[in-house]
ZASE-316127 format. One line per 4 residues: number of its first residue (from 1); their letters; for each residue x negated, y, z of C-alpha. Coordinates in steps of 0.2 Angstrom, whole numbers, plus 2048, in hexadecimal, padded with zeros to 3 digits. Each point is the difference from the previous one (the first is absolute). Example, Ala and Ser with C-alpha at 12.3 -4.5 7.8 and 13.67 -1.06 7.14 Angstrom:
BEGIN
1 = as = 7C2 7EA 827; 7FA 811 7FD
This chain:
BEGIN
1 = mdky = 882 7E7 7E5; 803 7ED 7FF; 7F0 7FE 7F8; 7F7 806 80E
5 = tnly = 806 7F4 80D; 7F0 7F7 801; 7F5 80E 7FE; 7FC 800 812
9 = rwmi = 7F8 7EE 7FE; 7F6 805 7F1; 7F8 80F 80A; 7F9 7F3 80D
13 = lpll = 7F4 7FC 7F2; 7F6 811 800; 800 802 812; 7F7 7EF 802
17 = fmqf = 7F4 805 7F3; 7FC 811 809; 7FE 7F7 810; 7F4 7F3 7F9
21 = gifr = 7F6 80F 7F9; 7FE 80A 810; 800 7F2 80C; 7ED 7FF 803
25 = dywg = 7FC 812 7FF; 80D 805 80C; 801 7F1 80C; 7EE 7FB 7FF
29 = dfse = 7FA 80F 808; 811 806 809; 7F9 807 80F; 7F3 80B 7F6
33 = nawa = 80C 808 7F4; 803 813 802; 812 805 806; 804 806 7EE
37 = vhvh = 7FC 7EF 7F9; 80E 7F8 80C; 80C 80D 7FD; 7FE 7FE 7EC
41 = ywtg = 800 7EE 802; 810 7FF 80A; 80A 80E 7F6; 7FB 7F6 7F0
45 = tvwy = 806 7EF 807; 810 807 806; 803 808 7F0; 7FE 7EF 7F7
49 = lyli = 80C 7F8 80C; 80C 80E 7FD; 800 7FC 7EE; 806 7EE 804
53 = iqpy = 80E 804 80E; 807 80F 7F6; 805 7F6 7F0; 807 7F3 80C
57 = yath = 80B 80C 80A; 805 808 7EF; 806 7F0 7F8; 807 7F6 80E
61 = gqla = 80E 80C 805; 7F6 80B 80E; 800 810 7F7; 800 80B 811
65 = khrt = 7F0 7F7 806; 7F9 802 7EE; 803 814 801; 7FA 802 812
69 = ngii = 7F0 7F7 7FD; 7FE 809 7EF; 7FE 810 80A; 7F4 7F8 80C
73 = gmfi = 7F7 7F8 7F1; 7FD 812 7F9; 7F6 805 80F; 7F6 7F0 7FF
77 = aggv = 7FD 804 7ED; 7F9 811 806; 7F5 7F7 80D; 7F8 7F6 7F2
81 = clta = 7FB 80E 7F6; 7F9 80B 80D; 7F7 7F3 808; 7F8 7FB 7F0
85 = fsmm = 7FC 812 7FD; 7F9 801 811; 7F4 7F1 7FE; 7F8 806 7F0
89 = hrdi = 7F2 809 809; 7FA 7EE 804; 7FD 7FC 7EE; 7F5 810 7FF
93 = atte = 7F7 7FE 80F; 7FC 7EE 7FA; 7F8 806 7F1; 7F3 809 80A
97 = karm = 7FD 7F1 80A; 7FD 7F5 7F1; 7F4 80D 7FA; 7F6 801 810
101 = apeq = 800 7EC 803; 801 7F8 7EE; 7F9 7F0 807; 80F 7FE 80C
105 = fgpf = 80D 804 7F2; 7F8 7F6 7F2; 80B 801 7F0; 80C 80C 809
109 = qpwf = 7F7 80F 7FA; 808 813 803; 808 800 7EF; 80B 7F1 806
113 = ffgv = 807 80A 80F; 802 810 7F5; 80A 7F5 7F4; 80B 7F9 80E
117 = aave = 803 811 806; 805 807 7EF; 80D 7F2 7FC; 807 800 811
121 = ivmi = 805 812 7FD; 809 7FB 7F0; 809 7F2 80A; 805 80B 80E
125 = iafg = 807 80E 7F5; 809 7F3 7F6; 807 7F6 80F; 807 811 806
129 = favi = 808 805 7EF; 808 7EE 7FF; 807 802 812; 808 811 7FB
133 = ksil = 807 7F9 7F0; 809 7F3 80A; 807 80E 80C; 806 80A 7F1
137 = hrrq = 809 7F1 7F9; 807 7F9 80F; 811 800 7F9; 7FA 7F7 7F1
141 = lehh = 7FD 7EF 807; 7F7 7F8 7F1; 7F2 80E 800; 7FF 803 812
145 = awwl = 7FC 7ED 804; 7F3 7FF 7F2; 7F7 810 805; 7FD 7F9 811
149 = vstv = 7FB 7EF 7F9; 7F3 809 7F6; 7F8 807 80F; 7FA 7EF 805
153 = fiim = 7F6 7FD 7F1; 7F9 812 7FF; 7F8 7FF 812; 7FB 7EE 7FF
157 = mpal = 7EF 800 7F9; 7F6 807 80F; 805 7F0 80B; 800 7F3 7F3
161 = grgv = 7F1 807 7F9; 7F7 7FE 810; 805 7ED 802; 7FC 7FB 7EF
165 = qnvh = 7F0 80A 801; 7FA 7F8 811; 802 7EE 7F8; 7F8 805 7F0
169 = vaiq = 7F1 806 809; 7FF 7F1 80C; 800 7F5 7F1; 7F0 80A 7F9
173 = sskw = 7F8 802 811; 7F0 7F6 7FB; 7FD 80E 7F3; 801 80F 80C
177 = pnve = 7FE 80F 7FD; 801 7FB 7ED; 812 7FC 800; 80F 806 7F5
181 = imps = 80C 80A 809; 80C 807 7F2; 807 7EF 7FA; 809 7FF 811
185 = lyis = 809 810 7FC; 805 7FA 7EE; 807 7EF 808; 80A 80A 80D
189 = egii = 807 80B 7F2; 805 7F1 7F6; 80A 7F9 80F; 808 810 804
193 = lsml = 806 803 7EE; 804 7EF 7FD; 80C 801 80F; 807 811 7FB
197 = llga = 804 7FA 7EF; 807 7F0 804; 80C 809 80D; 804 80D 7F2
201 = wryq = 805 7F3 7F5; 80A 7F7 80C; 80A 80F 804; 801 807 7EF
205 = klkh = 7F4 80F 803; 7F2 7FE 7F6; 805 811 7F7; 803 809 811
209 = patw = 7F6 810 804; 7FC 7F9 810; 7F8 7F1 7F8; 7F5 80A 7F5
213 = lavi = 7FB 80B 80E; 7FA 7F1 809; 7F7 7F9 7F0; 7F8 810 7FD
217 = vnvf = 7F9 802 812; 7F9 7EE 7FF; 7F8 802 7EF; 7F8 810 807
221 = nffl = 7F9 7F5 80D; 7F6 7F5 7F4; 7F6 810 7FC; 7F9 802 813
225 = epvg = 7EF 7FE 7FB; 7FE 80E 7F2; 80A 80C 80A; 7F6 7FC 810
229 = rsem = 7F0 803 7F7; 805 811 7F9; 7F6 80E 807; 80F 80B 7FF
233 = vqkf = 80C 7F4 808; 7F3 7FF 80E; 7FE 813 803; 813 802 7FF
237 = lkam = 802 7F3 80D; 7F3 806 80B; 806 811 7FF; 812 7FB 804
241 = ikg = 7FE 7F3 80D; 7F9 807 810; 7FE 7F8 810
C-alpha cells in the first residue's frame, strides 16, 4: 500500500472540480432548492470527502478508524444512489416545462433533459456496482481501493458539466437562444477522462476493470444527445419515472 500514501492528496483534485461545477447551481439559489437537492448534494460531498480521509487513514497507521469509517461510508454511498434516483423525476418534469415554454429554456429542449435522465441512470447503476465490488474485494486492498476511487469519476459529470455549461453559455449569451450546449459536455468529459486516466497511469491501474467501467460510463455520456432524442428512450423514461 506504500504507493497509495499520497492518494488522499490526489483525491482532493476531483473534489475541487466537482465543487466548482455545482457551486453556482446549488449555492446560487440555495433557499429555493428542493429538500431532495440538499440531501443529494451533501451525501455526494461527504462521499467525496470520505474518499480523501479513508486513504489517509489506511496508509497512515489508522486502520481502526479506516474500518469504522468504511462501514459509515457504505451508508453514505447508499444515500448517494437513492437520492440520485429520487431526483430523477425533476428531469422528466423539466422536459414538459421546456415543451410548454420553449422561449424560457432556449436551446435546452426536452431532448436534453431526457438525455440527462438516461445517462444518469447508467451512472447511478455503475456507481452502485463499483461500491459493491469494493465491498466484495475489501480484503484485497489494491482492488478495494481502486473500485472506490473509480466512483468519483463515474458520477462527476452532472456536477462538473453544469459548471462548464454555465460558463460556456455565458460566453455565448449574445447569441441566445442560438447557443451551442453540447460542446460543454464534451469539454467536461475530456476533463474527467483526463483525470481518470492520469490517476490510473500514476497508480498502475490502466487495465483495471474499475478504470474501464469509469471510461465506458463517460464515453456513453458523449451520446447524451442522440439518446435523449430517441422516442423509444423518451417513452421508456416517461413510463418508468413517475412523480
